[in-house]
ZAMARGU-4260 file (C-alpha; in steps of 0.2 Angstrom, whole numbers, plus 5000, padded with zeros to 4 digits):
<rodrens>
0) 4566/4887/4749 | 4566/4900/4735 | 4572/4914/4747 | 4586/4902/4752 | 4591/4899/4735
5) 4591/4917/4730 | 4601/4922/4745 | 4613/4909/4742 | 4616/4914/4724 | 4622/4931/4731
10) 4618/4941/4714 | 4630/4930/4704 | 4616/4919/4697 | 4597/4920/4701 | 4596/4904/4710
15) 4607/4890/4718 | 4612/4875/4708 | 4601/4860/4706 | 4601/4845/4695 | 4587/4853/4685
20) 4596/4870/4682 | 4614/4864/4682 | 4617/4868/4663 | 4611/4886/4665 | 4619/4888/4682
25) 4636/4882/4676 | 4636/4893/4660 | 4632/4909/4670 | 4645/4905/4683 | 4658/4901/4670
30) 4655/4917/4661 | 4656/4927/4677 | 4673/4919/4681 | 4679/4922/4663 | 4674/4940/4664
35) 4683/4942/4680 | 4699/4933/4673 | 4697/4919/4685 | 4692/4904/4674 | 4709/4898/4670
40) 4712/4892/4688 | 4696/4881/4686 | 4701/4875/4668 | 4720/4877/4664 | 4717/4871/4646
45) 4707/4887/4644 | 4723/4897/4640 | 4724/4886/4624 | 4743/4886/4625 | 4745/4905/4627
50) 4761/4910/4637 | 4757/4912/4655 | 4766/4925/4665 | 4756/4923/4681 | 4766/4920/4697
55) 4761/4907/4710 | 4756/4920/4722 | 4744/4928/4710 | 4738/4911/4704 | 4734/4906/4722
60) 4725/4923/4725 | 4715/4920/4709 | 4711/4902/4714 | 4704/4908/4731 | 4693/4922/4723
65) 4686/4909/4711 | 4683/4896/4725 | 4674/4910/4734 | 4663/4915/4720 | 4658/4896/4716
70) 4654/4894/4735 | 4643/4910/4735 | 4634/4905/4719 | 4630/4887/4723 | 4618/4891/4737
75) 4619/4888/4756 | 4611/4871/4755 | 4624/4865/4743 | 4639/4873/4751 | 4642/4859/4763
80) 4647/4848/4748 | 4661/4860/4744 | 4665/4868/4760 | 4682/4859/4762 | 4687/4860/4743
85) 4705/4864/4742 | 4704/4873/4726 | 4691/4881/4714 | 4693/4867/4702 | 4690/4854/4715
90) 4674/4863/4720 | 4668/4864/4702 | 4672/4846/4698 | 4662/4841/4714 | 4647/4851/4709
95) 4648/4844/4691 | 4648/4826/4697 | 4633/4830/4709 | 4622/4840/4697 | 4628/4839/4679
100) 4614/4833/4668 | 4627/4823/4658 | 4629/4811/4672 | 4610/4808/4674 | 4602/4792/4668
105) 4593/4794/4651 | 4576/4787/4654 | 4573/4787/4635 | 4588/4776/4634 | 4581/4764/4647
110) 4564/4763/4639 | 4572/4758/4622 | 4582/4744/4630 | 4580/4725/4629 | 4563/4720/4634
115) 4551/4725/4647 | 4558/4716/4661 | 4576/4724/4659 | 4569/4741/4657 | 4559/4739/4673
120) 4575/4733/4682 | 4585/4748/4676 | 4571/4760/4681 | 4571/4753/4699 | 4590/4754/4700
125) 4589/4772/4694 | 4577/4777/4707 | 4586/4768/4721 | 4572/4755/4723 | 4583/4740/4727
130) 4570/4729/4735 | 4559/4730/4720 | 4573/4727/4708 | 4579/4712/4719 | 4561/4705/4719
135) 4560/4706/4700 | 4577/4698/4698 | 4573/4684/4710 | 4556/4680/4703 | 4560/4681/4684
140) 4562/4665/4674 | 4575/4674/4664 | 4591/4671/4673 | 4600/4683/4661 | 4589/4698/4666
145) 4603/4705/4677 | 4613/4706/4661 | 4600/4715/4650 | 4605/4732/4643 | 4598/4749/4637
150) 4598/4756/4620 | 4616/4762/4624 | 4620/4745/4629 | 4621/4750/4647 | 4618/4737/4661
155) 4609/4740/4677 | 4627/4742/4685 | 4631/4756/4673 | 4614/4764/4678 | 4618/4762/4697
160) 4636/4769/4695 | 4629/4785/4685 | 4615/4787/4698 | 4628/4785/4712 | 4619/4772/4722
165) 4633/4763/4731 | 4623/4750/4740 | 4615/4745/4724 | 4632/4744/4715 | 4638/4732/4728
170) 4622/4721/4727 | 4623/4720/4708 | 4642/4716/4708 | 4638/4702/4721 | 4625/4695/4710
175) 4633/4698/4692 | 4651/4696/4697 | 4665/4698/4685 | 4653/4695/4670 | 4642/4710/4674
180) 4657/4721/4679 | 4666/4718/4662 | 4651/4722/4651 | 4654/4738/4640 | 4642/4750/4634
185) 4641/4757/4616 | 4656/4768/4619 | 4666/4754/4627 | 4664/4760/4644 | 4663/4747/4659
190) 4654/4753/4674 | 4671/4756/4682 | 4676/4767/4667 | 4660/4777/4670 | 4664/4779/4688
195) 4681/4785/4685 | 4676/4798/4672 | 4659/4804/4678 | 4658/4803/4696 | 4675/4801/4704
200) 4667/4790/4718 | 4681/4780/4724 | 4671/4769/4736 | 4660/4763/4721 | 4676/4760/4711
205) 4683/4749/4726 | 4667/4738/4725 | 4671/4733/4707 | 4690/4732/4708 | 4690/4723/4724
210) 4675/4712/4721 | 4673/4696/4731 | 4680/4681/4721 | 4692/4691/4712 | 4692/4696/4694
215) 4691/4715/4697 | 4709/4718/4692 | 4705/4716/4673 | 4693/4731/4674 | 4708/4742/4677
220) 4716/4739/4660 | 4700/4737/4649 | 4700/4751/4636 | 4686/4761/4629 | 4684/4762/4610
225) 4695/4777/4611 | 4709/4767/4620 | 4706/4775/4637 | 4708/4765/4653 | 4700/4770/4670
230) 4715/4779/4678 | 4717/4790/4662 | 4699/4794/4662 | 4699/4799/4681 | 4715/4810/4678
235) 4706/4819/4663 | 4692/4825/4675 | 4704/4830/4689 | 4697/4817/4701 | 4713/4816/4712
240) 4707/4803/4725 | 4701/4792/4711 | 4716/4794/4700 | 4728/4790/4715 | 4718/4774/4719
245) 4716/4767/4702 | 4735/4770/4698 | 4740/4761/4714 | 4729/4746/4708 | 4733/4746/4689
250) 4747/4734/4685 | 4764/4742/4681 | 4764/4733/4664 | 4750/4745/4658 | 4763/4759/4658
255) 4778/4750/4651 | 4785/4744/4635 | 4773/4747/4621 | 4762/4756/4634 | 4774/4769/4638
260) 4765/4783/4629 | 4750/4779/4640 | 4762/4784/4655 | 4766/4800/4646 | 4748/4804/4644
265) 4744/4800/4662 | 4759/4811/4668 | 4753/4825/4657 | 4735/4824/4664 | 4741/4823/4682
270) 4752/4838/4680 | 4738/4848/4672 | 4726/4842/4686 | 4739/4845/4699 | 4738/4827/4706
275) 4757/4828/4710 | 4757/4812/4721 | 4753/4802/4706 | 4765/4812/4695 | 4779/4807/4707
280) 4774/4789/4707 | 4773/4788/4688 | 4790/4796/4686 | 4797/4784/4699 | 4790/4769/4690
285) 4795/4775/4673 | 4812/4783/4675 | 4815/4782/4656 | 4799/4791/4652 | 4802/4805/4639
290) 4797/4821/4647 | 4797/4831/4631 | 4784/4821/4624 | 4793/4817/4607 | 4788/4798/4608
295) 4771/4793/4600 | 4757/4799/4611 | 4739/4796/4614 | 4726/4808/4608 | 4728/4826/4615
300) 4744/4822/4625 | 4755/4838/4623 | 4769/4830/4633 | 4773/4832/4652 | 4786/4846/4650
305) 4773/4857/4641 | 4760/4853/4653 | 4772/4858/4667 | 4776/4874/4658 | 4758/4879/4658
310) 4755/4877/4677 | 4761/4892/4685 | 4754/4886/4702 | 4767/4873/4702 | 4781/4886/4704
315) 4782/4898/4719 | 4795/4909/4710 | 4788/4925/4703 | 4801/4925/4690 | 4794/4920/4673
320) 4810/4911/4667 | 4820/4908/4683 | 4814/4891/4690 | 4807/4885/4673 | 4822/4889/4664
325) 4833/4880/4676 | 4821/4865/4676 | 4822/4864/4657 | 4841/4867/4655 | 4848/4859/4670
330) 4837/4845/4673 | 4828/4839/4657 | 4842/4842/4645 | 4859/4844/4653 | 4858/4835/4670
335) 4848/4823/4679 | 4840/4824/4696 | 4837/4814/4712 | 4821/4818/4721 | 4816/4811/4738
340) 4799/4813/4744 | 4783/4805/4751 | 4767/4800/4742 | 4750/4804/4750 | 4751/4789/4761
345) 4767/4794/4769 | 4777/4781/4760 | 4795/4786/4755 | 4799/4787/4737 | 4814/4791/4727
350) 4815/4797/4709 | 4832/4796/4700 | 4837/4800/4682 | 4855/4796/4678 | 4868/4808/4675
355) 4864/4820/4690 | 4877/4832/4696 | 4866/4841/4708 | 4854/4835/4721 | 4839/4844/4728
360) 4824/4838/4738 | 4806/4841/4739 | 4794/4834/4751 | 4777/4831/4744 | 4773/4840/4728
365) 4780/4853/4715 | 4773/4866/4726 | 4788/4863/4738 | 4801/4868/4725 | 4810/4884/4727
370) 4824/4893/4717 | 4835/4891/4732 | 4835/4872/4729 | 4843/4874/4712 | 4860/4877/4706
375) 4863/4894/4698 | 4865/4896/4680
</rodrens>
């Protein structure tokens, strides 16, 4: 086993990634990527607003190099988890969701929870021992045992979500229904919010959102103490599939009227995370959304335009100002555009901002844009 781990590390780190060594492993790999000038493709925010002159071709090459390094460093036994990753960032986020210690259940938190019975249930759930947890719940005189919480006010459902036990999540939701699913921890996170932020596990999210008997829809708009809803949390962690699913399920009212700044924040995060199918849908559903970000915003929202300007991979043109300048001056200020395309499910969508004098098409994402599609200055 040790030999396998060392061979998988390929000299970048001493051993392959595990849950026990993830913090050290990720620090070493991150430092290696930073030293090689590749970390910005994993974390675009690393540039801290600096002017980016990298062309799309160079960006793609750097992304491929970073992905190769991460795949070499993770170890042969772990490689299957990220073999099909489309980018270095996708691979990094996947490994983080699987091995990051921040996502593990805190045993000390459980031990300080409400009563002995509740702590035992949480321990059983953490260790994927559903039969034992079920027996305790069935035989207990305390019918509220399933709603017991840890010191951080987390239920057994929170624990099951963090641990990634899909079957137990399903069983707990079937038992505790809407009441259990709506319980928040100390930071205001429902179990769905934790799934959106920490794991990106869409199947677990579906269990809660589409629970039998209904009521799961409310979870989509329940805010944390910092005002975040699940889809925003998913986008902040670059969980593309989860973001797409949650956005399609979240009511339109959650992004309109007084909630328009929320749409701006989601658009910004999706641009940064390159979740362009959701970018298209947000723009389609909110044609009056201010792209320059002047309207009041939530937390770190820098505005969609600035986020787009910081994403060189969104522009195949190697010219620093060519396409971006045209986007700013011909689209966002002087003219408006009509965009026809398809979302990830193949459904045709159309985005129209009034006042357009020119028409140009792109198929599925900003990656399909090219200078030839734009009028000359």
